[in-house]
Each structure stands twice: as structure tokens, then as C-alpha cells.
N, C-alpha and C positions, 0 to 999 in steps of 0.2 A: 809368382802367380802366389796366393793364399789360399789354402787347401781347408776347408772342414768336412771332418767325418763323424757322419749321424750314428753311434754304435751304442752298444752297452760296452758299458766301462767299471772298470776295477772288481768283477767278480771274475768266477771260477766259470767261463763261458769262451768257448770257441771262436765265437763270432769278436769279445773282448778282446783277445788274444791277436787274432787276425789284424784288426785294427791297429794295434799297436805296431805290428810288422811294417804295414803298409804306412802308418805315422814316419817311422825311422826310414822306411826306404823312400819317401819323400824328402825326409831331410837331408838325406845322404845325396840326394840328386839338386838341391839347393833351394828348395820351397819351404814356406814356412807351412806347418799345418795346425791345425786344432781339432779335438775330439769334440764333439757335443753329446755327451753323455747323459746317460741315466743319474736319477739321483741316491745319493748313498744313504749311511746312516741309519736314522730313524726313519725313514722311508722304505727301508727294505722289513717285510713282513720279518716276525720272530721266528716263523719255520724256515726261513731262508736265510738267516742272520750267518748261517756256516758257508755261504758261497762267496760271502764278502773277502777280496784280498786289497794287500796294499798297494795302491797305485803307485808307479815308478814316480819318483819327483820330478823328472825333466821333462814330464810331457804336459804340453799345455792345453787343459781342459776346461770346459765348461759344462756344469751337471744342471741339466734343463728339461730334462723330462722322465716320467715314472715308467719304469720297463715293466710289462705287466706280469713278465714270468717270473719276479721277484717282489713288487712293490705293493704298496697299499692303494697303487690308483693307476691310472695309465694316461694320465693327461700329460702334455707337453705345455711349459711356461713359453708362450708365445713372442710377451713382450720382452723374456730377458734374452731369448734368441735373437729379437729384432736388432736387439743393443747388441750384442755380441758380435754378430756379423758386419754391422755398421764399424763399430769400434776395431774390428781386427781386419776387414776389407776382405772380407772371404768374396773369391770369385768362383770357386767351386766348391759345389758340395755332395759328398759320396755318402749316399746310404745304405748302410749296411743292415740289410733287410731279413727279417723273419717276423712271422706274423705270431708270435709267441712273444715275441719283445718288445715289438713298435705294433699300436695300435693303430688300423686302418683309417679310420676316419679322425684320429688325430696328426696321423700322416697327410690326409689329403690337407687338413688348415696348413700344414708345415709347407707343403710344397706349393701351396697357392703363394704363401709368402715370400718362399725364395723367386716364383714369376713375378712377385710385383715387383724384386728388389734385383730383378735379369742378372741373376746367380744361374749360372750354368748347373745343372744337376745330373748325377748318374746314379741309378740304384743298382744294387749288388744284389743279386737275390741268392741267397747260401741253401736254400732246398724250395721243395716244392711246398712248405707248407705258407701258402698265400691265402689271405682271407677274400670272402666273398664279394666284401666293399673297397679293394684294391685300386685306387686311384688311377690306373692305367694311363686313362686320358692326359695325365698332367706328366707322366714319363717320357720322354722321348730317347732317351740314352739309357738303355737296359743290358746288364751284364750278369751272366750268369757263371756262378763257380762250379756247375758241372754242365758234359755234352747233354747231358740227358734233358736237362731242365729248358735247352733250347726248344725242345719240343712241345712246350708246356706255353712259353714265352714269346712271341711272336717278336721278330726284329730285334733279337738280343745277340749280343758277342759273348763270344766264352771265353773267360780268362782263369787259367785256373790257379787254384792256389801257389801262394809261393813257398820256397825250401828255404830253411834259415841256412845261415853258413855254418859250416862243419867246425867241430872244433879243432885247435891247432894241434894237441897232445895226441899222442899215441895211446893205442889202448894197453898197452902195459904200463904207462905214465899214471892214466887214470885209473887203473886196478891197482896199483902201488899205493895212490891217495886214498882209495875208498877202502882198502883191505880186503880186495876180492880175489879170489883164486878159481881154478878147476874151470868146465866148461858151463858157461850161465847164459838162458835164454831168460830175453825179460819181455815185458808188456806194460801196459798201459791204455789211458783214453777214455778219462772220464765216466768208469763204471760201464763201459760199453762192452769190454771184451769179456770173453769166458774162461773166467780165471781157472774153474774146477779142469777143463777140458786141456787146456794146455798144461797145466799142473798135473796130471796123470800122466801124459804123454813124458814129461821131463822127467817123473818118477821112474817111468819103465826104463828110460835111457840112461839115467844116473846122472843127468844133468840138475845145477841147481837153477831154481826158478827166483826169479826176482822183479816184484811188483812195483811199480810206481802209480801208487793208491790214494791221491789226495784226497778222494771223498770216501774214503771208506767203505768200498764196497766189496773187500776182496775177506771172504767169511773161512778162506781155507787155514788150517794149522798142521804143520809138518816140516819135520826136519831139513827137507832140502830146499825152502822157503824162505826169502830173503824179501820182507815187505817194509818199504816206503812211502808213509803217509804224508810226509811232508808235502806244501805246495810249491813246486819249486820255480825261480824265475826261468826262463825258457832258454837260455845258455846252459845254465845249471842241470836245466832235466835232458837236454840232449847230450852233455858229459856222462851222464850218469847212464843214460843208455848206450853210449859207446864204448863204456866199460864192459860191457856184454858182448857175448859171441854173436848172438842172432837176435833178433828181434821178430816177435810175433803178437800180429793183430788177427782177434777172432770175433768176428761182432755178428749179433744175429741180425737176418736177412729183415728188411724195412720196405713198406710200399710206398716209396716216395724217391724222387729223385735229388741223392745229396752227396756229398764229397767228405772225405776223411784229410782233418789238419795234422792229425795223428801220426796219419801214414808219412807224411812231408817230414815230418819231426824226426820220425824212424830213418828214412831215408838220408837225411841230413847227418847221420853218422857215421855212413859210408859202411855200416854194417849189412849184412845180409838181411832183407826183410819178408818174411812171408805172412802172406794174409789169408785168409778163406775167399772164394769167389762170390762176394755179395755185390748189394747196390754200392755200399759204400766206397770201395774201392775201384769201380767199372771204369774210371776214367784214366786211372795207371795201367800204364802197359807193362807187359811184360816185354823182356827179361831185367825191365827196370829193378822189380820186385817178383817175388813167385807168388802163384795164387795155387792155390790147394782146395779140394771140395769136402775130404773126409778125415776123420781122426788117423787114419792109416796111412793117408799121402803125406799129408803133417809129419809123422813119425819119418817118414822117409827123405823128405824133405830137409828136417832137420839135420839127420845123418849127413845128406849131401854138403850143406851149409857148413857144417863144422868142418869137414874132410876139405872145402874150398882154400885152395892157398893164392889164386889168382883176383886182383882187383876185377870188379865188376865194372867196366869201361862203360856200359850204357846207364848204368845208375850216375857214374861221377858226371856224364854228359846234361843228364835230365837235372842234376844238382846247378850246373853251371846255366843252363837253359832258362828256367824256372826259380833264378836268385830274386828276393823280393824286390830289388831294383828293377829287374827287368818286369816284373810284373806292375811296379807303379809307373813306367813308361806305356806299358798298355792301356792303363786308366788313361794316362793324359792323350794316347791315341783315338781314343773313343770320341775326345772333345774333338780333337783336331781335325777327323771325319766327318764329326757333325757339321 
């Protein structure tokens, strides 16, 4: 089967990363995949050009639409899409939907084209940012990335975000490579995490605070801070995180149904993960990770995590059960059941 994935592409965007991971999982399962992505280069507005990343050279991609979040337009090149789905013999199209990226009126024309070409379609809803003009009547196969979204989207199937492969190196080997010592707490997450709160707790406990901040949102300066601003490919990002003792994600609450890919990246390190108890992490169970509500609870949880010697078996099982190949199989099962 030849599979298309309509998604943001080559941007500093969690949905773009998600699509690449799903693409590679289909490849491992023996399927041919193509990303139908947004136009880059001059199509990106000047104020958003910092969001552009270098796309992986081995990804088969067709730039065919303007992603509204970054672009000068929101249009789809339907002629190009029709040509490429025919040339590549696409049989299944998976739409990675978020209203800020994909315009609903353009999506309707795209879905009508898929219907004309008799191509199976799955729409994956990444959050509850769904436009009032979303063409539900053209979408039979609906996937949500958080359990809460099933309350909003009727007849939908929950497929969790996948967990990347853990690194092979030990923490000690990674620390030697990166020149790190002492007790290290790390954080990341496209600028969403509360750097100051975590920093204050680390300073009180005497821990080094390592921030992976590719969006340059961290404004803290302190001797206990290590700030890395490079945009790392996912395997390198996970290795950097795995060189720390504990990973903390502290996001502001949001009035929406959402899920966090960053939390899955953190779990892939096999290190203790602590998050605050907000909607972003609602679909992740304890004791796979630890959820806290206050700064004081974070301090207690960090002390416990630093003294932990036994491996978290529940975390290991979650990593295995939610590997990206398992997630890709869940997408294929949606079509089989339909």
C-alpha cells in the first residue's frame, strides 16, 4: 500500500515531527509513504522564517499547500496534488489536521478530490482547534490524539502519540560525550514550559538546570543554567535529554483538548519524568510519569526522583506498547475495520 500524509513539513512544528515519525514507522512496516507538505522558502512570511528547518534528505515529499500558520496564503495546489497522487499510486491519505495550519475550505476541496479518486482517508485531529467550516460529512475515518477529543468528535478512534526509540547509550556515556557532571534537571517543549519555576526549584536544591530551547524563549541567566538553543534532530534531542537525571515539563493550563509529543520524547529517555497536572498530559497515566500540582510538590518529587535507583517498569512497558510501529499499525487497523 502507498500512503500519503498531508501535514505541515520542514517547520519547527510538533505536527511536522509527528508526521515524519509516522512516515518512518510505515517504512519499517514495509509500506511506501509520501508527505504532502506545505510550501517552504519564499512562501513563508518573513516573521515566521525562523520556523523553517532543514528537511530530512530521505523523506519523499511533495510541497503542495500553504500552511496558514506561517505562509502568505492558505491555498492548496490541487492540480499538483492530483498529479502526484496518481503518479505515486496513493491508496490511503492520512490528514494531520489542525485548523491553524490547514484551511477548512481548502481541505474540503482536497477531500472531495480524494473521494473522486476513491482514496481512503483518515483525518487525525491533533487538538480541539477545529474550524466552524470543517467538512465532517467528507470524513468517515476519524482519529483523535487525546481521549478528551473523543467527546468532541463523534465516531472517532483514539490513537495515542507514539514514543520514539530510546537511545542505546547509558547516561554515563552520554554525559561523558557532552561534558556534563552533577545532578541535572532538564526541560524543553517549543517554549511552552515554565522555565522560571523549574529554575527556581533547581536553584533551591542545588541542581544544574539544562534547557533545550530551540525557539529562544528562555530569558533566564544563572550560573546553574545550561541553555542549548540548537534545533536538534529527534534522536539527538532524546540523547541530550537522556544525559540528565530527571526531565520536568511545566505547561500552563489550556482550555482545549490537547496532547503532548514532548512528554513522549521525555519518556523515551527512560529517565524519571515529572509534569504538572494539566490538560497537556491528561492522557498519560501515572506511574508512567509523575504528576504534581504545586511548586512545593515539584521540589519533593525531584528529591525522590534523584534518589530513585530502580527502573520504572511501567514506563518501560508504555514505551514498548506505544512504539511508533505500533501506532502505525493502529492507523492501518482503522481502515481494516472500516
